[in-house]
N, CA, C and O atoms as a CHARMM CRD file, in Angstrom:
* protein
*
  292
    1    1 MET  N    127.97100-231.32300 -77.39300 PROA 1      0.00000
    2    1 MET  CA   128.47400-231.78100 -78.66800 PROA 1      0.00000
    3    1 MET  C    127.65900-232.99800 -79.10200 PROA 1      0.00000
    4    1 MET  O    127.41500-233.91100 -78.31300 PROA 1      0.00000
    5    2 ASN  N    127.25600-232.99500 -80.33000 PROA 2      0.00000
    6    2 ASN  CA   126.46400-234.08500 -80.86900 PROA 2      0.00000
    7    2 ASN  C    127.40700-235.15700 -81.42300 PROA 2      0.00000
    8    2 ASN  O    128.04000-234.95900 -82.46000 PROA 2      0.00000
    9    3 ASP  N    127.49500-236.28800 -80.72500 PROA 3      0.00000
   10    3 ASP  CA   128.43600-237.34100 -81.12200 PROA 3      0.00000
   11    3 ASP  C    128.12400-237.90500 -82.50000 PROA 3      0.00000
   12    3 ASP  O    129.03900-238.25700 -83.24500 PROA 3      0.00000
   13    4 ASP  N    126.84800-237.99700 -82.85000 PROA 4      0.00000
   14    4 ASP  CA   126.46600-238.51900 -84.16000 PROA 4      0.00000
   15    4 ASP  C    126.94500-237.59500 -85.27100 PROA 4      0.00000
   16    4 ASP  O    127.48100-238.05100 -86.28200 PROA 4      0.00000
   17    5 ARG  N    126.74600-236.29000 -85.07800 PROA 5      0.00000
   18    5 ARG  CA   127.22500-235.31700 -86.07500 PROA 5      0.00000
   19    5 ARG  C    128.74900-235.36900 -86.19900 PROA 5      0.00000
   20    5 ARG  O    129.29600-235.27900 -87.29700 PROA 5      0.00000
   21    6 LYS  N    129.42000-235.51300 -85.06100 PROA 6      0.00000
   22    6 LYS  CA   130.88100-235.58300 -85.08000 PROA 6      0.00000
   23    6 LYS  C    131.34200-236.83000 -85.83300 PROA 6      0.00000
   24    6 LYS  O    132.24700-236.75600 -86.66400 PROA 6      0.00000
   25    7 GLN  N    130.72700-237.96200 -85.54700 PROA 7      0.00000
   26    7 GLN  CA   131.09800-239.20100 -86.23500 PROA 7      0.00000
   27    7 GLN  C    130.88200-239.08400 -87.73600 PROA 7      0.00000
   28    7 GLN  O    131.71800-239.53100 -88.52100 PROA 7      0.00000
   29    8 GLN  N    129.77100-238.49100 -88.13700 PROA 8      0.00000
   30    8 GLN  CA   129.49500-238.32100 -89.56300 PROA 8      0.00000
   31    8 GLN  C    130.50800-237.38800 -90.21700 PROA 8      0.00000
   32    8 GLN  O    130.99900-237.66300 -91.31100 PROA 8      0.00000
   33    9 ALA  N    130.81600-236.29100 -89.54600 PROA 9      0.00000
   34    9 ALA  CA   131.77500-235.32700 -90.09100 PROA 9      0.00000
   35    9 ALA  C    133.17100-235.94500 -90.19800 PROA 9      0.00000
   36    9 ALA  O    133.86800-235.74800 -91.19400 PROA 9      0.00000
   37   10 MET  N    133.56900-236.68700 -89.17500 PROA 10     0.00000
   38   10 MET  CA   134.88600-237.32000 -89.20700 PROA 10     0.00000
   39   10 MET  C    134.94500-238.40500 -90.28400 PROA 10     0.00000
   40   10 MET  O    135.95400-238.54100 -90.97700 PROA 10     0.00000
   41   11 ALA  N    133.87400-239.16900 -90.42300 PROA 11     0.00000
   42   11 ALA  CA   133.83200-240.20900 -91.45800 PROA 11     0.00000
   43   11 ALA  C    133.94500-239.58200 -92.83400 PROA 11     0.00000
   44   11 ALA  O    134.65200-240.10600 -93.69400 PROA 11     0.00000
   45   12 ALA  N    133.25900-238.46800 -93.05700 PROA 12     0.00000
   46   12 ALA  CA   133.33200-237.77700 -94.34700 PROA 12     0.00000
   47   12 ALA  C    134.74200-237.23500 -94.58100 PROA 12     0.00000
   48   12 ALA  O    135.25400-237.29200 -95.69900 PROA 12     0.00000
   49   13 TRP  N    135.36700-236.71200 -93.52800 PROA 13     0.00000
   50   13 TRP  CA   136.72400-236.17700 -93.65200 PROA 13     0.00000
   51   13 TRP  C    137.70100-237.28200 -94.05300 PROA 13     0.00000
   52   13 TRP  O    138.50800-237.10800 -94.96700 PROA 13     0.00000
   53   14 TYR  N    137.61800-238.42600 -93.35600 PROA 14     0.00000
   54   14 TYR  CA   138.53100-239.53200 -93.66700 PROA 14     0.00000
   55   14 TYR  C    138.23200-240.15400 -95.03100 PROA 14     0.00000
   56   14 TYR  O    139.14200-240.65300 -95.69300 PROA 14     0.00000
   57   15 GLN  N    136.98400-240.13000 -95.45200 PROA 15     0.00000
   58   15 GLN  CA   136.64500-240.61800 -96.79200 PROA 15     0.00000
   59   15 GLN  C    137.31200-239.73700 -97.84300 PROA 15     0.00000
   60   15 GLN  O    137.86900-240.24200 -98.81800 PROA 15     0.00000
   61   16 LEU  N    137.25800-238.42500 -97.64800 PROA 16     0.00000
   62   16 LEU  CA   137.91500-237.50500 -98.57800 PROA 16     0.00000
   63   16 LEU  C    139.42300-237.69200 -98.53900 PROA 16     0.00000
   64   16 LEU  O    140.08800-237.57000 -99.56800 PROA 16     0.00000
   65   17 LEU  N    139.96700-237.98300 -97.37300 PROA 17     0.00000
   66   17 LEU  CA   141.41200-238.22600 -97.26200 PROA 17     0.00000
   67   17 LEU  C    141.81300-239.45300 -98.07500 PROA 17     0.00000
   68   17 LEU  O    142.82300-239.44100 -98.77800 PROA 17     0.00000
   69   18 LYS  N    141.00700-240.51600 -97.97000 PROA 18     0.00000
   70   18 LYS  CA   141.32300-241.76900 -98.67100 PROA 18     0.00000
   71   18 LYS  C    141.01900-241.69500-100.16300 PROA 18     0.00000
   72   18 LYS  O    141.78000-242.20500-100.98500 PROA 18     0.00000
   73   19 GLU  N    139.90200-241.05700-100.50600 PROA 19     0.00000
   74   19 GLU  CA   139.45300-241.03200-101.89600 PROA 19     0.00000
   75   19 GLU  C    138.99300-239.63100-102.27900 PROA 19     0.00000
   76   19 GLU  O    137.84700-239.26000-102.02400 PROA 19     0.00000
   77   20 PRO  N    139.88600-238.85100-102.89200 PROA 20     0.00000
   78   20 PRO  CA   139.48300-237.50700-103.31900 PROA 20     0.00000
   79   20 PRO  C    138.37600-237.58300-104.36700 PROA 20     0.00000
   80   20 PRO  O    138.20200-238.59800-105.04200 PROA 20     0.00000
   81   21 LEU  N    137.64200-236.49700-104.48400 PROA 21     0.00000
   82   21 LEU  CA   136.58200-236.44100-105.47900 PROA 21     0.00000
   83   21 LEU  C    137.16600-236.55100-106.87900 PROA 21     0.00000
   84   21 LEU  O    138.34300-236.26300-107.09200 PROA 21     0.00000
   85   22 ILE  N    136.35000-236.96400-107.81700 PROA 22     0.00000
   86   22 ILE  CA   136.79000-237.08900-109.21200 PROA 22     0.00000
   87   22 ILE  C    137.32700-235.74200-109.69000 PROA 22     0.00000
   88   22 ILE  O    136.73000-234.69300-109.44500 PROA 22     0.00000
   89   23 ARG  N    138.44800-235.79600-110.36500 PROA 23     0.00000
   90   23 ARG  CA   139.11700-234.62300-110.94200 PROA 23     0.00000
   91   23 ARG  C    139.64200-233.64700-109.90100 PROA 23     0.00000
   92   23 ARG  O    139.91000-232.48700-110.21200 PROA 23     0.00000
   93   24 MET  N    139.78900-234.11000-108.68100 PROA 24     0.00000
   94   24 MET  CA   140.34100-233.26800-107.61800 PROA 24     0.00000
   95   24 MET  C    141.82900-233.57800-107.51000 PROA 24     0.00000
   96   24 MET  O    142.21400-234.71900-107.25200 PROA 24     0.00000
   97   25 ASP  N    142.66500-232.56000-107.70800 PROA 25     0.00000
   98   25 ASP  CA   144.09800-232.81200-107.56800 PROA 25     0.00000
   99   25 ASP  C    144.48300-232.75100-106.08700 PROA 25     0.00000
  100   25 ASP  O    143.66400-232.40500-105.23500 PROA 25     0.00000
  101   26 CYS  N    145.73000-233.09000-105.79700 PROA 26     0.00000
  102   26 CYS  CA   146.14800-233.20200-104.39700 PROA 26     0.00000
  103   26 CYS  C    146.07500-231.86100-103.66700 PROA 26     0.00000
  104   26 CYS  O    145.80500-231.82800-102.46600 PROA 26     0.00000
  105   27 GLU  N    146.30900-230.76600-104.37000 PROA 27     0.00000
  106   27 GLU  CA   146.22200-229.46000-103.73300 PROA 27     0.00000
  107   27 GLU  C    144.77200-229.11700-103.37400 PROA 27     0.00000
  108   27 GLU  O    144.50700-228.59000-102.29300 PROA 27     0.00000
  109   28 GLU  N    143.85500-229.41200-104.26400 PROA 28     0.00000
  110   28 GLU  CA   142.43100-229.18300-103.98600 PROA 28     0.00000
  111   28 GLU  C    141.95800-230.06700-102.83300 PROA 28     0.00000
  112   28 GLU  O    141.19800-229.62700-101.97100 PROA 28     0.00000
  113   29 GLN  N    142.41300-231.30900-102.83100 PROA 29     0.00000
  114   29 GLN  CA   142.05100-232.22600-101.75500 PROA 29     0.00000
  115   29 GLN  C    142.55100-231.67900-100.41500 PROA 29     0.00000
  116   29 GLN  O    141.80800-231.66700 -99.43300 PROA 29     0.00000
  117   30 TYR  N    143.78700-231.23600-100.37600 PROA 30     0.00000
  118   30 TYR  CA   144.37700-230.67500 -99.16100 PROA 30     0.00000
  119   30 TYR  C    143.56400-229.46800 -98.67700 PROA 30     0.00000
  120   30 TYR  O    143.24600-229.36000 -97.49300 PROA 30     0.00000
  121   31 ASP  N    143.23500-228.56700 -99.60200 PROA 31     0.00000
  122   31 ASP  CA   142.45200-227.38600 -99.24900 PROA 31     0.00000
  123   31 ASP  C    141.09600-227.76900 -98.66500 PROA 31     0.00000
  124   31 ASP  O    140.66000-227.19400 -97.66800 PROA 31     0.00000
  125   32 GLU  N    140.43500-228.73600 -99.28600 PROA 32     0.00000
  126   32 GLU  CA   139.11900-229.15500 -98.80300 PROA 32     0.00000
  127   32 GLU  C    139.20600-229.83300 -97.43700 PROA 32     0.00000
  128   32 GLU  O    138.32600-229.65400 -96.59500 PROA 32     0.00000
  129   33 LEU  N    140.26000-230.60500 -97.22100 PROA 33     0.00000
  130   33 LEU  CA   140.45900-231.24000 -95.91400 PROA 33     0.00000
  131   33 LEU  C    140.65400-230.18500 -94.82500 PROA 33     0.00000
  132   33 LEU  O    140.10300-230.30100 -93.73000 PROA 33     0.00000
  133   34 LEU  N    141.44200-229.15800 -95.13600 PROA 34     0.00000
  134   34 LEU  CA   141.66600-228.09800 -94.15700 PROA 34     0.00000
  135   34 LEU  C    140.37900-227.32000 -93.88600 PROA 34     0.00000
  136   34 LEU  O    140.07900-226.99400 -92.73800 PROA 34     0.00000
  137   35 LYS  N    139.62500-227.02600 -94.93500 PROA 35     0.00000
  138   35 LYS  CA   138.35100-226.31400 -94.75900 PROA 35     0.00000
  139   35 LYS  C    137.39400-227.12300 -93.88500 PROA 35     0.00000
  140   35 LYS  O    136.72500-226.57600 -93.00700 PROA 35     0.00000
  141   36 ALA  N    137.33800-228.41600 -94.13300 PROA 36     0.00000
  142   36 ALA  CA   136.43400-229.27300 -93.35800 PROA 36     0.00000
  143   36 ALA  C    136.87400-229.32800 -91.89200 PROA 36     0.00000
  144   36 ALA  O    136.03900-229.27800 -90.99000 PROA 36     0.00000
  145   37 ALA  N    138.17800-229.43000 -91.65900 PROA 37     0.00000
  146   37 ALA  CA   138.69000-229.44500 -90.28200 PROA 37     0.00000
  147   37 ALA  C    138.39100-228.11000 -89.59200 PROA 37     0.00000
  148   37 ALA  O    137.98200-228.08400 -88.43200 PROA 37     0.00000
  149   38 ASP  N    138.59700-227.01700 -90.30500 PROA 38     0.00000
  150   38 ASP  CA   138.29400-225.69400 -89.75000 PROA 38     0.00000
  151   38 ASP  C    136.82200-225.58400 -89.37100 PROA 38     0.00000
  152   38 ASP  O    136.48400-225.07600 -88.30200 PROA 38     0.00000
  153   39 GLU  N    135.95600-226.05700 -90.24900 PROA 39     0.00000
  154   39 GLU  CA   134.51400-225.97300 -89.99500 PROA 39     0.00000
  155   39 GLU  C    134.11200-226.83100 -88.79100 PROA 39     0.00000
  156   39 GLU  O    133.28400-226.41900 -87.97700 PROA 39     0.00000
  157   40 MET  N    134.70000-228.01900 -88.68600 PROA 40     0.00000
  158   40 MET  CA   134.39200-228.87100 -87.53100 PROA 40     0.00000
  159   40 MET  C    134.83000-228.20700 -86.22800 PROA 40     0.00000
  160   40 MET  O    134.12900-228.29300 -85.22000 PROA 40     0.00000
  161   41 GLU  N    135.97500-227.55200 -86.24600 PROA 41     0.00000
  162   41 GLU  CA   136.42900-226.86600 -85.03100 PROA 41     0.00000
  163   41 GLU  C    135.55000-225.64600 -84.76000 PROA 41     0.00000
  164   41 GLU  O    135.16700-225.39900 -83.61700 PROA 41     0.00000
  165   42 ARG  N    135.23200-224.88700 -85.79900 PROA 42     0.00000
  166   42 ARG  CA   134.42200-223.67900 -85.63800 PROA 42     0.00000
  167   42 ARG  C    133.05800-223.98800 -85.03000 PROA 42     0.00000
  168   42 ARG  O    132.54700-223.22700 -84.20800 PROA 42     0.00000
  169   43 THR  N    132.47500-225.11400 -85.44300 PROA 43     0.00000
  170   43 THR  CA   131.14200-225.47000 -84.96000 PROA 43     0.00000
  171   43 THR  C    131.18100-226.26600 -83.65200 PROA 43     0.00000
  172   43 THR  O    130.13500-226.63400 -83.11800 PROA 43     0.00000
  173   44 GLY  N    132.38000-226.53100 -83.13900 PROA 44     0.00000
  174   44 GLY  CA   132.50500-227.20100 -81.85500 PROA 44     0.00000
  175   44 GLY  C    132.42300-228.71800 -81.91500 PROA 44     0.00000
  176   44 GLY  O    132.31400-229.37200 -80.87800 PROA 44     0.00000
  177   45 LEU  N    132.47300-229.28700 -83.11700 PROA 45     0.00000
  178   45 LEU  CA   132.43900-230.74400 -83.22600 PROA 45     0.00000
  179   45 LEU  C    133.74800-231.36800 -82.76200 PROA 45     0.00000
  180   45 LEU  O    133.76200-232.48100 -82.23600 PROA 45     0.00000
  181   46 ILE  N    134.85200-230.64300 -82.96000 PROA 46     0.00000
  182   46 ILE  CA   136.16800-231.12200 -82.52600 PROA 46     0.00000
  183   46 ILE  C    136.85600-230.01100 -81.74100 PROA 46     0.00000
  184   46 ILE  O    136.51500-228.83600 -81.87500 PROA 46     0.00000
  185   47 ASN  N    137.81700-230.39600 -80.93100 PROA 47     0.00000
  186   47 ASN  CA   138.58400-229.40300 -80.17800 PROA 47     0.00000
  187   47 ASN  C    139.87100-229.08000 -80.93000 PROA 47     0.00000
  188   47 ASN  O    140.12600-229.64400 -81.99400 PROA 47     0.00000
  189   48 SER  N    140.67200-228.18600 -80.39100 PROA 48     0.00000
  190   48 SER  CA   141.88000-227.74500 -81.08600 PROA 48     0.00000
  191   48 SER  C    142.90900-228.86800 -81.22800 PROA 48     0.00000
  192   48 SER  O    143.65300-228.90400 -82.20800 PROA 48     0.00000
  193   49 TYR  N    142.95700-229.76900 -80.27200 PROA 49     0.00000
  194   49 TYR  CA   143.87900-230.90400 -80.37600 PROA 49     0.00000
  195   49 TYR  C    143.48300-231.79800 -81.55200 PROA 49     0.00000
  196   49 TYR  O    144.33100-232.20100 -82.34800 PROA 49     0.00000
  197   50 GLU  N    142.20500-232.09800 -81.65000 PROA 50     0.00000
  198   50 GLU  CA   141.72500-232.93000 -82.76100 PROA 50     0.00000
  199   50 GLU  C    141.94000-232.22100 -84.09300 PROA 50     0.00000
  200   50 GLU  O    142.28400-232.85800 -85.08900 PROA 50     0.00000
  201   51 TRP  N    141.73800-230.90500 -84.11300 PROA 51     0.00000
  202   51 TRP  CA   141.95900-230.12900 -85.33200 PROA 51     0.00000
  203   51 TRP  C    143.41000-230.24700 -85.78800 PROA 51     0.00000
  204   51 TRP  O    143.68300-230.46400 -86.96900 PROA 51     0.00000
  205   52 ARG  N    144.34000-230.10300 -84.83600 PROA 52     0.00000
  206   52 ARG  CA   145.76800-230.21400 -85.17600 PROA 52     0.00000
  207   52 ARG  C    146.09600-231.59500 -85.74000 PROA 52     0.00000
  208   52 ARG  O    146.89200-231.71500 -86.67200 PROA 52     0.00000
  209   53 GLN  N    145.49000-232.62700 -85.18200 PROA 53     0.00000
  210   53 GLN  CA   145.73100-233.97500 -85.69000 PROA 53     0.00000
  211   53 GLN  C    145.26500-234.10300 -87.14300 PROA 53     0.00000
  212   53 GLN  O    145.97300-234.67000 -87.97600 PROA 53     0.00000
  213   54 LEU  N    144.08700-233.58200 -87.44200 PROA 54     0.00000
  214   54 LEU  CA   143.55900-233.65600 -88.80100 PROA 54     0.00000
  215   54 LEU  C    144.44100-232.86300 -89.76700 PROA 54     0.00000
  216   54 LEU  O    144.71500-233.31400 -90.87900 PROA 54     0.00000
  217   55 VAL  N    144.87900-231.69100 -89.33900 PROA 55     0.00000
  218   55 VAL  CA   145.74200-230.87000 -90.19100 PROA 55     0.00000
  219   55 VAL  C    147.05700-231.59600 -90.46400 PROA 55     0.00000
  220   55 VAL  O    147.56600-231.55700 -91.58400 PROA 55     0.00000
  221   56 ARG  N    147.60600-232.25500 -89.44800 PROA 56     0.00000
  222   56 ARG  CA   148.84200-233.03400 -89.64100 PROA 56     0.00000
  223   56 ARG  C    148.62300-234.16600 -90.64500 PROA 56     0.00000
  224   56 ARG  O    149.43400-234.37100 -91.54700 PROA 56     0.00000
  225   57 GLU  N    147.52400-234.89300 -90.47900 PROA 57     0.00000
  226   57 GLU  CA   147.23000-235.99700 -91.39600 PROA 57     0.00000
  227   57 GLU  C    147.05300-235.50000 -92.82300 PROA 57     0.00000
  228   57 GLU  O    147.51800-236.14000 -93.76600 PROA 57     0.00000
  229   58 ALA  N    146.39000-234.37300 -92.98800 PROA 58     0.00000
  230   58 ALA  CA   146.21200-233.79500 -94.31900 PROA 58     0.00000
  231   58 ALA  C    147.56600-233.39600 -94.90100 PROA 58     0.00000
  232   58 ALA  O    147.81500-233.59500 -96.09000 PROA 58     0.00000
  233   59 GLY  N    148.43100-232.83800 -94.07200 PROA 59     0.00000
  234   59 GLY  CA   149.76500-232.44000 -94.51600 PROA 59     0.00000
  235   59 GLY  C    150.61500-233.62400 -94.94400 PROA 59     0.00000
  236   59 GLY  O    151.33300-233.55400 -95.94100 PROA 59     0.00000
  237   60 VAL  N    150.53300-234.70000 -94.19800 PROA 60     0.00000
  238   60 VAL  CA   151.28700-235.90800 -94.54100 PROA 60     0.00000
  239   60 VAL  C    150.78400-236.46800 -95.87300 PROA 60     0.00000
  240   60 VAL  O    151.58300-236.84100 -96.73200 PROA 60     0.00000
  241   61 ALA  N    149.47800-236.52700 -96.04300 PROA 61     0.00000
  242   61 ALA  CA   148.91400-237.04200 -97.29600 PROA 61     0.00000
  243   61 ALA  C    149.32300-236.16200 -98.47200 PROA 61     0.00000
  244   61 ALA  O    149.65400-236.66700 -99.54500 PROA 61     0.00000
  245   62 PHE  N    149.29900-234.84500 -98.27100 PROA 62     0.00000
  246   62 PHE  CA   149.69800-233.92100 -99.32900 PROA 62     0.00000
  247   62 PHE  C    151.17200-234.11600 -99.68600 PROA 62     0.00000
  248   62 PHE  O    151.52900-234.15700-100.86300 PROA 62     0.00000
  249   63 ALA  N    152.01800-234.23500 -98.67500 PROA 63     0.00000
  250   63 ALA  CA   153.45200-234.43000 -98.90800 PROA 63     0.00000
  251   63 ALA  C    153.70900-235.72300 -99.65900 PROA 63     0.00000
  252   63 ALA  O    154.54300-235.76000-100.56300 PROA 63     0.00000
  253   64 GLN  N    152.99800-236.78800 -99.29400 PROA 64     0.00000
  254   64 GLN  CA   153.17400-238.06700 -99.97600 PROA 64     0.00000
  255   64 GLN  C    152.68500-237.99000-101.41900 PROA 64     0.00000
  256   64 GLN  O    153.29400-238.57200-102.31700 PROA 64     0.00000
  257   65 ALA  N    151.59300-237.27500-101.63900 PROA 65     0.00000
  258   65 ALA  CA   151.03300-237.16700-102.98700 PROA 65     0.00000
  259   65 ALA  C    151.92600-236.35000-103.90300 PROA 65     0.00000
  260   65 ALA  O    151.98600-236.60300-105.10600 PROA 65     0.00000
  261   66 THR  N    152.62700-235.36400-103.33400 PROA 66     0.00000
  262   66 THR  CA   153.46600-234.50000-104.16600 PROA 66     0.00000
  263   66 THR  C    154.92300-234.93000-104.18500 PROA 66     0.00000
  264   66 THR  O    155.73000-234.34600-104.90800 PROA 66     0.00000
  265   67 GLU  N    155.26900-235.93500-103.40600 PROA 67     0.00000
  266   67 GLU  CA   156.65600-236.38500-103.29900 PROA 67     0.00000
  267   67 GLU  C    157.25400-236.77000-104.65900 PROA 67     0.00000
  268   67 GLU  O    158.40300-236.44200-104.95700 PROA 67     0.00000
  269   68 GLY  N    156.47100-237.46100-105.46500 PROA 68     0.00000
  270   68 GLY  CA   156.98900-237.91900-106.75000 PROA 68     0.00000
  271   68 GLY  C    156.98300-236.87800-107.84800 PROA 68     0.00000
  272   68 GLY  O    157.63400-237.06900-108.87500 PROA 68     0.00000
  273   69 ILE  N    156.27000-235.78900-107.66300 PROA 69     0.00000
  274   69 ILE  CA   156.19400-234.75400-108.69400 PROA 69     0.00000
  275   69 ILE  C    157.58000-234.16500-108.90500 PROA 69     0.00000
  276   69 ILE  O    158.23500-233.72100-107.96200 PROA 69     0.00000
  277   70 GLY  N    158.00600-234.17000-110.13900 PROA 70     0.00000
  278   70 GLY  CA   159.31400-233.63500-110.45500 PROA 70     0.00000
  279   70 GLY  C    160.44100-234.62900-110.31200 PROA 70     0.00000
  280   70 GLY  O    161.59000-234.31900-110.62400 PROA 70     0.00000
  281   71 ASN  N    160.12200-235.82700-109.84200 PROA 71     0.00000
  282   71 ASN  CA   161.15500-236.85300-109.68000 PROA 71     0.00000
  283   71 ASN  C    160.98300-237.99100-110.67400 PROA 71     0.00000
  284   71 ASN  O    161.55400-239.06900-110.50900 PROA 71     0.00000
  285   72 GLY  N    160.19300-237.73800-111.70500 PROA 72     0.00000
  286   72 GLY  CA   160.04600-238.74200-112.74700 PROA 72     0.00000
  287   72 GLY  C    159.04500-239.83500-112.43200 PROA 72     0.00000
  288   72 GLY  O    159.00900-240.84700-113.13200 PROA 72     0.00000
  289   73 THR  N    158.22600-239.66400-111.39500 PROA 73     0.00000
  290   73 THR  CA   157.23700-240.68800-111.07700 PROA 73     0.00000
  291   73 THR  C    155.84500-240.15300-111.26600 PROA 73     0.00000
  292   73 THR  O    154.87200-240.87300-111.04600 PROA 73     0.00000
């Protein structure tokens, strides 16, 4: 496993988590986070435990982003 590639991929993933691309809604952001996590696992940069952690973090961010929808916020 190439640690430099892993660090770069993880940094890009967390950057997308913190700051979605312009005009990217929360659903698109969630989808892209999952795709990136899947690709990192597929290529062997992360293991299944790390993949599950990323998926959980993406889910929490998505839930927080959509929490106010429909509640007047």
